[in-house]
Residue frames relative to the residue before (quaternion, step in Angstrom):
aa qw qx qy qz dx dy dz
M 1.0000 0.0000 0.0000 0.0000 0.00 0.00 0.00
R 0.6576 0.5208 -0.3069 0.4495 3.57 0.96 -0.89
K 0.6428 0.5148 -0.3229 0.4665 3.63 1.01 -0.81
A 0.6393 0.5211 -0.3238 0.4637 3.60 1.01 -0.75
T 0.6440 0.5158 -0.3178 0.4671 3.59 0.99 -0.76
I 0.6541 0.5021 -0.3060 0.4758 3.57 0.96 -0.87
A 0.6437 0.5193 -0.3218 0.4608 3.60 0.98 -0.85
V 0.6510 0.5042 -0.3132 0.4731 3.61 0.96 -0.82
L 0.6514 0.5099 -0.3153 0.4650 3.61 0.97 -0.80
I 0.6529 0.5014 -0.3169 0.4711 3.60 0.97 -0.81
L 0.6662 0.4877 -0.3054 0.4745 3.59 0.90 -0.85
G 0.6433 0.5179 -0.3195 0.4645 3.58 1.00 -0.77
A 0.6517 0.4993 -0.3146 0.4765 3.59 0.97 -0.82
A 0.6476 0.5097 -0.3253 0.4637 3.60 0.97 -0.80
A 0.6564 0.5122 -0.3138 0.4564 3.60 0.97 -0.82
L 0.7103 0.4506 -0.2622 0.4730 3.58 1.00 -0.75
S 0.7026 0.4580 -0.2749 0.4701 3.61 1.16 -0.34
G 0.3837 0.7454 -0.4666 0.2819 3.60 1.20 0.32
C 0.4103 -0.6889 0.5304 0.2752 3.54 -1.30 -0.09
A 0.0998 -0.7641 0.6343 0.0623 3.52 -1.19 0.58
Q 0.0532 -0.7710 0.6345 0.0081 3.51 -1.04 0.83
T 0.1377 0.7588 -0.6297 0.0929 3.53 -0.78 1.01
G 0.0367 0.8081 -0.5872 0.0280 3.52 -1.14 0.47
T 0.0648 -0.7529 0.6531 0.0489 3.48 -1.17 0.66
F 0.2142 -0.7553 0.6034 0.1395 3.53 -0.86 0.91
T 0.1027 0.7682 -0.6223 0.1099 3.52 -0.38 1.24
A 0.1472 -0.8068 0.5698 0.0526 3.53 -0.73 1.02
G 0.0747 -0.7562 0.6489 0.0377 3.50 -0.95 0.94
N 0.0699 -0.8213 0.5662 -0.0013 3.54 -0.70 1.01
L 0.1859 -0.8009 0.5638 0.0781 3.56 -0.68 1.12
T 0.5636 0.5968 -0.3824 0.4243 3.56 1.27 -0.06
T 0.2175 -0.7543 0.6058 0.1295 3.55 -0.94 0.90
V 0.0675 -0.7928 0.6056 -0.0080 3.54 -0.79 1.08
E 0.2910 -0.7534 0.5695 0.1526 3.55 -0.84 1.02
L 0.0825 -0.8234 0.5613 0.0122 3.56 -0.51 1.21
S 0.4782 0.6722 -0.4498 0.3423 3.60 1.18 0.32
E 0.6482 0.4689 -0.3099 0.5138 3.59 1.26 -0.29
P 0.5057 -0.6507 0.4616 0.3284 3.60 -1.12 0.46
N 0.3235 0.7686 -0.4865 0.2604 3.59 0.79 1.06
Y 0.7211 0.3315 -0.2471 0.5559 3.56 1.19 0.47
E 0.1550 -0.7590 0.6244 0.0999 3.50 -1.33 0.32
V 0.4134 -0.6711 0.5519 0.2723 3.58 -1.02 0.78
V 0.1465 -0.8338 0.5300 0.0491 3.58 -0.47 1.21
A 0.8028 0.0262 -0.0214 0.5953 3.61 1.18 -0.34
T 0.1175 -0.7751 0.6163 0.0746 3.55 -1.10 0.72
G 0.8441 0.2125 -0.1523 0.4682 3.53 -1.16 0.63
V 0.2954 0.7422 -0.5422 0.2606 3.59 1.05 0.69
S 0.0103 -0.8392 0.5429 -0.0299 3.60 -0.81 0.91
G 0.1042 -0.7472 0.6519 0.0765 3.49 -1.39 0.36
T 0.1344 -0.8000 0.5835 0.0376 3.57 -1.06 0.77
A 0.0592 -0.7669 0.6378 0.0391 3.54 -1.20 0.65
K 0.1152 -0.7959 0.5933 0.0369 3.57 -1.13 0.71
A 0.0090 0.7684 -0.6399 -0.0102 3.54 -1.27 0.52
G 0.1771 -0.7826 0.5906 0.0854 3.57 -1.09 0.76
Y 0.1242 -0.8077 0.5763 0.0091 3.55 -1.08 0.81
L 0.3026 -0.7188 0.5921 0.2027 3.55 -1.32 0.38
I 0.8680 0.0764 -0.0847 0.4833 3.52 -1.20 0.76
G 0.6478 0.4639 -0.3719 0.4762 3.55 0.17 1.29
A 0.4013 -0.6874 0.5389 0.2758 3.54 -1.18 -0.59
S 0.2452 -0.7290 0.6208 0.1519 3.53 -1.21 0.67
F 0.0593 -0.8044 0.5911 0.0102 3.57 -1.14 0.63
S 0.0473 -0.7744 0.6297 0.0387 3.53 -1.28 0.40
D 0.0506 0.7717 -0.6303 0.0679 3.53 -0.99 0.93
G 0.8034 -0.1584 0.0698 0.5697 3.58 0.03 1.26
A 0.8188 -0.1848 0.1624 0.5187 3.56 -0.81 -1.04
K 0.6347 0.5004 -0.3384 0.4820 3.61 1.25 0.01
S 0.0787 0.7859 -0.6050 0.1003 3.56 -0.77 1.08
G 0.1900 0.8034 -0.5536 0.1094 3.56 -1.13 0.48
S 0.2504 -0.7370 0.6063 0.1629 3.51 -1.37 -0.08
I 0.1143 -0.7405 0.6572 0.0811 3.53 -1.14 0.73
S 0.2165 0.7871 -0.5291 0.2317 3.55 -0.26 1.29
L 0.5863 -0.5897 0.4258 0.3566 3.54 -1.29 0.22
F 0.8283 0.0640 0.0110 0.5565 3.59 0.90 -0.88
R 0.2654 -0.7116 0.6207 0.1946 3.59 -1.04 0.76
V 0.1500 -0.8212 0.5481 0.0518 3.59 -0.77 1.04
S 0.7923 0.0703 -0.0815 0.6005 3.61 1.23 -0.16
G 0.7508 0.3372 -0.2836 0.4921 3.55 -1.17 0.61
T 0.5062 -0.6592 0.4668 0.3022 3.53 -1.30 0.22
G 0.4914 -0.6555 0.4371 0.3713 3.57 1.19 -0.44
H 0.6033 0.5297 -0.3561 0.4783 3.60 1.29 -0.07
L 0.0591 -0.8781 0.4738 0.0312 3.56 0.74 1.11
Y 0.6955 0.4726 -0.2967 0.4528 3.61 0.77 -0.94
K 0.6505 0.5091 -0.3184 0.4651 3.60 0.93 -0.84
E 0.6884 0.4814 -0.2883 0.4597 3.59 0.84 -0.95
A 0.6516 0.5031 -0.3225 0.4671 3.60 0.97 -0.79
M 0.6628 0.4863 -0.3088 0.4785 3.62 0.97 -0.78
D 0.6210 0.5228 -0.3382 0.4760 3.61 1.02 -0.75
G 0.6552 0.5121 -0.3014 0.4665 3.57 1.01 -0.81
L 0.6102 0.5465 -0.3406 0.4614 3.57 1.07 -0.73
W 0.7034 0.4506 -0.2751 0.4758 3.58 0.82 -0.96
A 0.6202 0.5258 -0.3480 0.4666 3.63 1.04 -0.67
S 0.6347 0.5210 -0.3233 0.4704 3.58 1.02 -0.77
F 0.6397 0.5170 -0.3196 0.4706 3.57 1.00 -0.84
E 0.6818 0.5037 -0.2910 0.4436 3.59 0.85 -0.98
S 0.6357 0.5452 -0.3441 0.4246 3.60 0.99 -0.71
E 0.7569 0.3612 -0.2053 0.5044 3.61 1.12 -0.55
H 0.8182 0.2781 -0.0944 0.4943 3.58 1.06 -0.75
G 0.6183 -0.5750 0.3446 0.4103 3.59 1.20 0.22
A 0.7555 -0.4240 0.2809 0.4131 3.52 -1.39 0.15
V 0.4619 -0.6769 0.5154 0.2506 3.53 -1.21 0.70
A 0.5814 0.6302 -0.3676 0.3600 3.58 1.03 -0.80
G 0.8248 0.2306 -0.1986 0.4765 3.54 -0.97 0.95
R 0.6362 0.5088 -0.3328 0.4749 3.59 1.26 -0.06
R 0.3709 -0.7067 0.5555 0.2334 3.57 -1.17 0.57
L 0.1113 0.8212 -0.5357 0.1621 3.53 0.11 1.39
A 0.0447 -0.7777 0.6258 0.0391 3.54 -1.24 0.51
L 0.3895 -0.6827 0.5663 0.2479 3.53 -1.15 0.70
V 0.0054 -0.7773 0.6291 -0.0093 3.57 -0.99 0.86
N 0.8159 0.2220 -0.1859 0.5005 3.56 -1.25 0.45
I 0.1525 0.8189 -0.5339 0.1452 3.58 0.90 0.96
R 0.0356 -0.7921 0.6090 -0.0219 3.54 -0.94 1.01
Y 0.1991 -0.7760 0.5920 0.0876 3.57 -1.08 0.80
D 0.0149 -0.7594 0.6503 0.0119 3.55 -1.09 0.78
A 0.0397 -0.7864 0.6162 0.0166 3.55 -0.98 0.84
D 0.1185 -0.7657 0.6302 0.0500 3.51 -1.12 0.77
T 0.0290 -0.7993 0.6002 -0.0087 3.56 -0.74 1.05
R 0.0895 -0.7543 0.6473 0.0633 3.52 -1.20 0.67
N 0.0685 -0.7955 0.6020 -0.0006 3.55 -0.88 1.02
F 0.0289 -0.7670 0.6404 -0.0257 3.53 -0.73 1.16
L 0.7387 -0.4172 0.2635 0.4592 3.59 -1.18 0.09
V 0.8115 0.2202 -0.0958 0.5327 3.58 0.84 -0.96
Y 0.7825 0.2911 -0.1287 0.5352 3.59 1.03 -0.76
N 0.0486 0.7686 -0.6378 0.0102 3.57 -1.13 0.70
D 0.0360 -0.8021 0.5955 0.0281 3.55 -1.16 0.54
I 0.1910 -0.7608 0.6121 0.1000 3.50 -1.34 0.31
A 0.0783 -0.7619 0.6417 0.0401 3.55 -1.10 0.79
L 0.1094 -0.7950 0.5962 0.0226 3.55 -0.86 1.00
S 0.0684 -0.7851 0.6153 0.0216 3.58 -0.93 0.94
I 0.1220 -0.7509 0.6453 0.0697 3.53 -1.10 0.82
R 0.0424 -0.7842 0.6188 -0.0198 3.57 -0.85 1.03
A 0.0890 0.8000 -0.5861 0.0919 3.58 -0.96 0.87
D 0.3765 -0.6324 0.6101 0.2935 3.50 -1.40 0.18
I 0.2285 -0.7810 0.5691 0.1184 3.58 -1.10 0.64
V 0.1271 -0.7733 0.6184 0.0587 3.54 -0.94 1.00
E 0.2041 -0.7470 0.6198 0.1273 3.52 -1.25 0.59
F 0.3434 -0.7485 0.5362 0.1854 3.55 -0.84 1.02
T 0.2129 -0.7795 0.5836 0.0809 3.55 -1.00 0.93
D 0.5900 -0.5817 0.4277 0.3614 3.58 -1.30 0.15
D 0.5062 0.6762 -0.4147 0.3383 3.60 1.23 -0.23
């Protein structure tokens, strides 16, 4: 009886000490930009960034711009999928088009793709963000 109680306590502690990662990228923009004038130029199309994370004993899910995982242990990645994917997008842009600092850039046509795999013990999630980038000019 005592061994069964200890086993239940250990399993309960493991269940309560797991990790969960969820995220939704919702953007609210209060800035109005007039794109009917020739005051901008499309400087890059299809720029993307990707982030991945793997977990043990749980499940990953994705529904549009909302993705996440509810699992006991993270075994790869940091779990900051949206931040890492966006950082990767900007790093990809900088490698081809130069530094971002000091430029008036905006992301347009933002698209999200998520891929989840769920196995009995292991699950993972990969999130990709793809966008076009415009630069505003003085013209």
